[in-house]
mmCIF file of the C-alpha atoms, coordinates in Angstrom:
data_MODEL
# 
_entry.id   MODEL 
# 
loop_
_atom_site.group_PDB 
_atom_site.id 
_atom_site.type_symbol 
_atom_site.label_atom_id 
_atom_site.label_alt_id 
_atom_site.label_comp_id 
_atom_site.label_asym_id 
_atom_site.label_entity_id 
_atom_site.label_seq_id 
_atom_site.pdbx_PDB_ins_code 
_atom_site.Cartn_x 
_atom_site.Cartn_y 
_atom_site.Cartn_z 
_atom_site.occupancy 
_atom_site.B_iso_or_equiv 
_atom_site.pdbx_formal_charge 
_atom_site.auth_seq_id 
_atom_site.auth_comp_id 
_atom_site.auth_asym_id 
_atom_site.auth_atom_id 
_atom_site.pdbx_PDB_model_num 
ATOM 1   C CA . MET A 1 1   ? 103.989 77.694 103.463 1.00 0.00 ? 1   MET A CA 1 
ATOM 2   C CA . ARG A 1 2   ? 102.597 75.536 106.293 1.00 0.00 ? 2   ARG A CA 1 
ATOM 3   C CA . ARG A 1 3   ? 101.772 72.008 105.196 1.00 0.00 ? 3   ARG A CA 1 
ATOM 4   C CA . VAL A 1 4   ? 99.121  69.968 107.024 1.00 0.00 ? 4   VAL A CA 1 
ATOM 5   C CA . ILE A 1 5   ? 98.251  66.274 106.824 1.00 0.00 ? 5   ILE A CA 1 
ATOM 6   C CA . THR A 1 6   ? 95.280  64.254 108.037 1.00 0.00 ? 6   THR A CA 1 
ATOM 7   C CA . TYR A 1 7   ? 94.238  60.623 107.619 1.00 0.00 ? 7   TYR A CA 1 
ATOM 8   C CA . GLY A 1 8   ? 90.935  58.865 107.172 1.00 0.00 ? 8   GLY A CA 1 
ATOM 9   C CA . THR A 1 9   ? 88.610  56.636 105.193 1.00 0.00 ? 9   THR A CA 1 
ATOM 10  C CA . PHE A 1 10  ? 86.133  59.397 104.256 1.00 0.00 ? 10  PHE A CA 1 
ATOM 11  C CA . ASP A 1 11  ? 83.411  56.955 103.185 1.00 0.00 ? 11  ASP A CA 1 
ATOM 12  C CA . LEU A 1 12  ? 79.828  58.232 102.788 1.00 0.00 ? 12  LEU A CA 1 
ATOM 13  C CA . LEU A 1 13  ? 81.143  61.785 102.742 1.00 0.00 ? 13  LEU A CA 1 
ATOM 14  C CA . HIS A 1 14  ? 79.110  64.023 105.087 1.00 0.00 ? 14  HIS A CA 1 
ATOM 15  C CA . TYR A 1 15  ? 79.212  67.471 106.664 1.00 0.00 ? 15  TYR A CA 1 
ATOM 16  C CA . GLY A 1 16  ? 81.335  66.221 109.575 1.00 0.00 ? 16  GLY A CA 1 
ATOM 17  C CA . HIS A 1 17  ? 84.034  65.282 107.063 1.00 0.00 ? 17  HIS A CA 1 
ATOM 18  C CA . ILE A 1 18  ? 83.770  68.659 105.340 1.00 0.00 ? 18  ILE A CA 1 
ATOM 19  C CA . ARG A 1 19  ? 83.983  70.474 108.663 1.00 0.00 ? 19  ARG A CA 1 
ATOM 20  C CA . LEU A 1 20  ? 87.074  68.438 109.617 1.00 0.00 ? 20  LEU A CA 1 
ATOM 21  C CA . LEU A 1 21  ? 88.778  69.192 106.290 1.00 0.00 ? 21  LEU A CA 1 
ATOM 22  C CA . GLN A 1 22  ? 87.956  72.898 106.633 1.00 0.00 ? 22  GLN A CA 1 
ATOM 23  C CA . ARG A 1 23  ? 89.428  72.997 110.137 1.00 0.00 ? 23  ARG A CA 1 
ATOM 24  C CA . CYS A 1 24  ? 92.499  71.063 108.954 1.00 0.00 ? 24  CYS A CA 1 
ATOM 25  C CA . LYS A 1 25  ? 93.062  73.596 106.172 1.00 0.00 ? 25  LYS A CA 1 
ATOM 26  C CA . GLU A 1 26  ? 92.780  76.413 108.731 1.00 0.00 ? 26  GLU A CA 1 
ATOM 27  C CA . GLN A 1 27  ? 95.903  74.964 110.394 1.00 0.00 ? 27  GLN A CA 1 
ATOM 28  C CA . GLY A 1 28  ? 98.043  75.860 107.359 1.00 0.00 ? 28  GLY A CA 1 
ATOM 29  C CA . ASP A 1 29  ? 98.248  76.616 103.658 1.00 0.00 ? 29  ASP A CA 1 
ATOM 30  C CA . TYR A 1 30  ? 98.434  73.207 101.960 1.00 0.00 ? 30  TYR A CA 1 
ATOM 31  C CA . LEU A 1 31  ? 96.359  70.177 103.009 1.00 0.00 ? 31  LEU A CA 1 
ATOM 32  C CA . VAL A 1 32  ? 97.413  66.606 102.268 1.00 0.00 ? 32  VAL A CA 1 
ATOM 33  C CA . VAL A 1 33  ? 94.777  63.938 102.924 1.00 0.00 ? 33  VAL A CA 1 
ATOM 34  C CA . ALA A 1 34  ? 96.052  60.384 103.350 1.00 0.00 ? 34  ALA A CA 1 
ATOM 35  C CA . LEU A 1 35  ? 93.096  58.248 102.299 1.00 0.00 ? 35  LEU A CA 1 
ATOM 36  C CA . SER A 1 36  ? 92.838  54.668 103.561 1.00 0.00 ? 36  SER A CA 1 
ATOM 37  C CA . SER A 1 37  ? 93.170  52.246 100.661 1.00 0.00 ? 37  SER A CA 1 
ATOM 38  C CA . ASP A 1 38  ? 90.638  49.462 100.205 1.00 0.00 ? 38  ASP A CA 1 
ATOM 39  C CA . GLU A 1 39  ? 93.334  46.914 101.116 1.00 0.00 ? 39  GLU A CA 1 
ATOM 40  C CA . PHE A 1 40  ? 94.296  48.776 104.289 1.00 0.00 ? 40  PHE A CA 1 
ATOM 41  C CA . ASN A 1 41  ? 90.640  49.027 105.296 1.00 0.00 ? 41  ASN A CA 1 
ATOM 42  C CA . ALA A 1 42  ? 90.184  45.280 104.706 1.00 0.00 ? 42  ALA A CA 1 
ATOM 43  C CA . GLY A 1 43  ? 93.122  44.626 107.033 1.00 0.00 ? 43  GLY A CA 1 
ATOM 44  C CA . LYS A 1 44  ? 91.344  46.717 109.690 1.00 0.00 ? 44  LYS A CA 1 
ATOM 45  C CA . GLY A 1 45  ? 88.131  44.732 109.167 1.00 0.00 ? 45  GLY A CA 1 
ATOM 46  C CA . LYS A 1 46  ? 86.409  47.676 107.465 1.00 0.00 ? 46  LYS A CA 1 
ATOM 47  C CA . LYS A 1 47  ? 84.678  47.813 104.114 1.00 0.00 ? 47  LYS A CA 1 
ATOM 48  C CA . SER A 1 48  ? 83.844  51.103 102.474 1.00 0.00 ? 48  SER A CA 1 
ATOM 49  C CA . TYR A 1 49  ? 80.721  51.645 100.431 1.00 0.00 ? 49  TYR A CA 1 
ATOM 50  C CA . PHE A 1 50  ? 82.742  53.628 97.873  1.00 0.00 ? 50  PHE A CA 1 
ATOM 51  C CA . SER A 1 51  ? 86.012  52.384 96.384  1.00 0.00 ? 51  SER A CA 1 
ATOM 52  C CA . TYR A 1 52  ? 89.314  54.120 97.042  1.00 0.00 ? 52  TYR A CA 1 
ATOM 53  C CA . GLU A 1 53  ? 89.224  55.760 93.605  1.00 0.00 ? 53  GLU A CA 1 
ATOM 54  C CA . GLU A 1 54  ? 85.672  57.060 94.147  1.00 0.00 ? 54  GLU A CA 1 
ATOM 55  C CA . ARG A 1 55  ? 86.530  58.412 97.612  1.00 0.00 ? 55  ARG A CA 1 
ATOM 56  C CA . LYS A 1 56  ? 89.718  59.993 96.236  1.00 0.00 ? 56  LYS A CA 1 
ATOM 57  C CA . HIS A 1 57  ? 87.786  61.675 93.434  1.00 0.00 ? 57  HIS A CA 1 
ATOM 58  C CA . MET A 1 58  ? 85.277  63.143 95.928  1.00 0.00 ? 58  MET A CA 1 
ATOM 59  C CA . LEU A 1 59  ? 88.048  64.455 98.195  1.00 0.00 ? 59  LEU A CA 1 
ATOM 60  C CA . GLU A 1 60  ? 89.875  66.035 95.262  1.00 0.00 ? 60  GLU A CA 1 
ATOM 61  C CA . ALA A 1 61  ? 86.706  67.991 94.449  1.00 0.00 ? 61  ALA A CA 1 
ATOM 62  C CA . ILE A 1 62  ? 86.703  69.665 97.883  1.00 0.00 ? 62  ILE A CA 1 
ATOM 63  C CA . ARG A 1 63  ? 88.321  73.097 97.847  1.00 0.00 ? 63  ARG A CA 1 
ATOM 64  C CA . TYR A 1 64  ? 90.134  72.588 101.155 1.00 0.00 ? 64  TYR A CA 1 
ATOM 65  C CA . VAL A 1 65  ? 92.070  69.541 99.857  1.00 0.00 ? 65  VAL A CA 1 
ATOM 66  C CA . ASP A 1 66  ? 95.268  70.118 97.891  1.00 0.00 ? 66  ASP A CA 1 
ATOM 67  C CA . LEU A 1 67  ? 96.588  66.554 97.556  1.00 0.00 ? 67  LEU A CA 1 
ATOM 68  C CA . VAL A 1 68  ? 95.205  63.056 98.205  1.00 0.00 ? 68  VAL A CA 1 
ATOM 69  C CA . ILE A 1 69  ? 97.655  60.206 98.814  1.00 0.00 ? 69  ILE A CA 1 
ATOM 70  C CA . PRO A 1 70  ? 96.988  56.553 99.683  1.00 0.00 ? 70  PRO A CA 1 
ATOM 71  C CA . GLU A 1 71  ? 97.267  55.319 103.265 1.00 0.00 ? 71  GLU A CA 1 
ATOM 72  C CA . ASP A 1 72  ? 98.442  51.721 102.973 1.00 0.00 ? 72  ASP A CA 1 
ATOM 73  C CA . ASN A 1 73  ? 99.642  50.961 106.521 1.00 0.00 ? 73  ASN A CA 1 
ATOM 74  C CA . TRP A 1 74  ? 99.800  52.293 110.063 1.00 0.00 ? 74  TRP A CA 1 
ATOM 75  C CA . GLU A 1 75  ? 103.571 52.824 109.937 1.00 0.00 ? 75  GLU A CA 1 
ATOM 76  C CA . GLN A 1 76  ? 103.693 55.295 107.021 1.00 0.00 ? 76  GLN A CA 1 
ATOM 77  C CA . LYS A 1 77  ? 102.795 58.367 109.076 1.00 0.00 ? 77  LYS A CA 1 
ATOM 78  C CA . GLU A 1 78  ? 106.394 59.173 110.030 1.00 0.00 ? 78  GLU A CA 1 
ATOM 79  C CA . THR A 1 79  ? 107.543 58.704 106.447 1.00 0.00 ? 79  THR A CA 1 
ATOM 80  C CA . ASP A 1 80  ? 104.693 60.872 105.117 1.00 0.00 ? 80  ASP A CA 1 
ATOM 81  C CA . VAL A 1 81  ? 105.584 63.706 107.502 1.00 0.00 ? 81  VAL A CA 1 
ATOM 82  C CA . ASP A 1 82  ? 109.122 63.712 106.099 1.00 0.00 ? 82  ASP A CA 1 
ATOM 83  C CA . LYS A 1 83  ? 108.243 63.059 102.453 1.00 0.00 ? 83  LYS A CA 1 
ATOM 84  C CA . TYR A 1 84  ? 105.599 65.800 102.237 1.00 0.00 ? 84  TYR A CA 1 
ATOM 85  C CA . HIS A 1 85  ? 107.449 68.278 104.523 1.00 0.00 ? 85  HIS A CA 1 
ATOM 86  C CA . ILE A 1 86  ? 104.539 68.392 106.973 1.00 0.00 ? 86  ILE A CA 1 
ATOM 87  C CA . ASP A 1 87  ? 104.386 71.106 109.633 1.00 0.00 ? 87  ASP A CA 1 
ATOM 88  C CA . THR A 1 88  ? 101.117 70.015 111.300 1.00 0.00 ? 88  THR A CA 1 
ATOM 89  C CA . PHE A 1 89  ? 99.598  66.554 111.707 1.00 0.00 ? 89  PHE A CA 1 
ATOM 90  C CA . VAL A 1 90  ? 95.847  66.664 112.440 1.00 0.00 ? 90  VAL A CA 1 
ATOM 91  C CA . MET A 1 91  ? 93.478  63.934 113.637 1.00 0.00 ? 91  MET A CA 1 
ATOM 92  C CA . GLY A 1 92  ? 90.118  63.773 115.384 1.00 0.00 ? 92  GLY A CA 1 
ATOM 93  C CA . ASP A 1 93  ? 90.187  63.896 119.169 1.00 0.00 ? 93  ASP A CA 1 
ATOM 94  C CA . ASP A 1 94  ? 89.016  60.282 119.323 1.00 0.00 ? 94  ASP A CA 1 
ATOM 95  C CA . TRP A 1 95  ? 92.706  59.527 118.571 1.00 0.00 ? 95  TRP A CA 1 
ATOM 96  C CA . GLU A 1 96  ? 93.966  61.837 121.372 1.00 0.00 ? 96  GLU A CA 1 
ATOM 97  C CA . GLY A 1 97  ? 97.556  60.919 122.331 1.00 0.00 ? 97  GLY A CA 1 
ATOM 98  C CA . GLU A 1 98  ? 97.942  58.148 119.743 1.00 0.00 ? 98  GLU A CA 1 
ATOM 99  C CA . PHE A 1 99  ? 100.224 60.160 117.473 1.00 0.00 ? 99  PHE A CA 1 
ATOM 100 C CA . ASP A 1 100 ? 102.200 62.146 120.031 1.00 0.00 ? 100 ASP A CA 1 
ATOM 101 C CA . PHE A 1 101 ? 105.306 60.249 118.868 1.00 0.00 ? 101 PHE A CA 1 
ATOM 102 C CA . LEU A 1 102 ? 105.291 62.594 115.849 1.00 0.00 ? 102 LEU A CA 1 
ATOM 103 C CA . LYS A 1 103 ? 105.758 65.702 118.019 1.00 0.00 ? 103 LYS A CA 1 
ATOM 104 C CA . ASP A 1 104 ? 109.526 65.647 117.475 1.00 0.00 ? 104 ASP A CA 1 
ATOM 105 C CA . LYS A 1 105 ? 108.885 65.999 113.709 1.00 0.00 ? 105 LYS A CA 1 
ATOM 106 C CA . CYS A 1 106 ? 105.883 68.351 113.553 1.00 0.00 ? 106 CYS A CA 1 
ATOM 107 C CA . GLU A 1 107 ? 103.036 69.911 115.507 1.00 0.00 ? 107 GLU A CA 1 
ATOM 108 C CA . VAL A 1 108 ? 100.316 67.379 116.410 1.00 0.00 ? 108 VAL A CA 1 
ATOM 109 C CA . VAL A 1 109 ? 96.740  68.677 116.705 1.00 0.00 ? 109 VAL A CA 1 
ATOM 110 C CA . TYR A 1 110 ? 93.644  66.721 117.767 1.00 0.00 ? 110 TYR A CA 1 
ATOM 111 C CA . LEU A 1 111 ? 90.415  68.402 116.664 1.00 0.00 ? 111 LEU A CA 1 
ATOM 112 C CA . PRO A 1 112 ? 86.992  67.754 118.215 1.00 0.00 ? 112 PRO A CA 1 
ATOM 113 C CA . ARG A 1 113 ? 84.748  65.557 116.111 1.00 0.00 ? 113 ARG A CA 1 
ATOM 114 C CA . THR A 1 114 ? 81.311  66.666 114.968 1.00 0.00 ? 114 THR A CA 1 
ATOM 115 C CA . PRO A 1 115 ? 79.412  64.681 117.614 1.00 0.00 ? 115 PRO A CA 1 
ATOM 116 C CA . GLU A 1 116 ? 76.018  64.310 115.967 1.00 0.00 ? 116 GLU A CA 1 
ATOM 117 C CA . ILE A 1 117 ? 77.256  62.717 112.721 1.00 0.00 ? 117 ILE A CA 1 
ATOM 118 C CA . SER A 1 118 ? 79.481  59.799 111.703 1.00 0.00 ? 118 SER A CA 1 
ATOM 119 C CA . THR A 1 119 ? 79.695  57.305 108.862 1.00 0.00 ? 119 THR A CA 1 
ATOM 120 C CA . THR A 1 120 ? 79.054  54.516 111.379 1.00 0.00 ? 120 THR A CA 1 
ATOM 121 C CA . ARG A 1 121 ? 75.861  56.234 112.522 1.00 0.00 ? 121 ARG A CA 1 
ATOM 122 C CA . ILE A 1 122 ? 74.684  56.781 108.932 1.00 0.00 ? 122 ILE A CA 1 
ATOM 123 C CA . LYS A 1 123 ? 75.298  53.126 108.054 1.00 0.00 ? 123 LYS A CA 1 
ATOM 124 C CA . SER A 1 124 ? 73.501  51.995 111.208 1.00 0.00 ? 124 SER A CA 1 
ATOM 125 C CA . GLU A 1 125 ? 70.471  54.227 110.665 1.00 0.00 ? 125 GLU A CA 1 
ATOM 126 C CA . LEU A 1 126 ? 70.188  53.356 106.980 1.00 0.00 ? 126 LEU A CA 1 
ATOM 127 C CA . GLY A 1 127 ? 70.191  49.681 107.922 1.00 0.00 ? 127 GLY A CA 1 
ATOM 128 C CA . LYS A 1 128 ? 67.087  50.099 110.099 1.00 0.00 ? 128 LYS A CA 1 
ATOM 129 C CA . PRO A 1 129 ? 63.720  49.295 108.509 1.00 0.00 ? 129 PRO A CA 1 
# 
């Protein structure tokens, strides 16, 4: 069984998120999603519309997702790869090269983002009168 992990905030869930999760699942058999906690987001200067528990509940309802775990800090990625026996680490290509240090532990894949949609864009457009 090939185990895959990805990370994100997944706020204002949209089709770009679903497409990413589908493509992550295509990389293996079991998909772990590390979901940024509210505290971790606050430390990054981000605030989600939905709470961690609400975002977790939505992700758990998606058929591609097998397990949702909290992401509490930047450093946990190496530990997660070991703890969850990860074969493939997947991130959007906007992070290209940032996680290459994991290549000695697992395959690292950067997938293209869905260019026409993002949570930032949704928030921006909803804020316009």
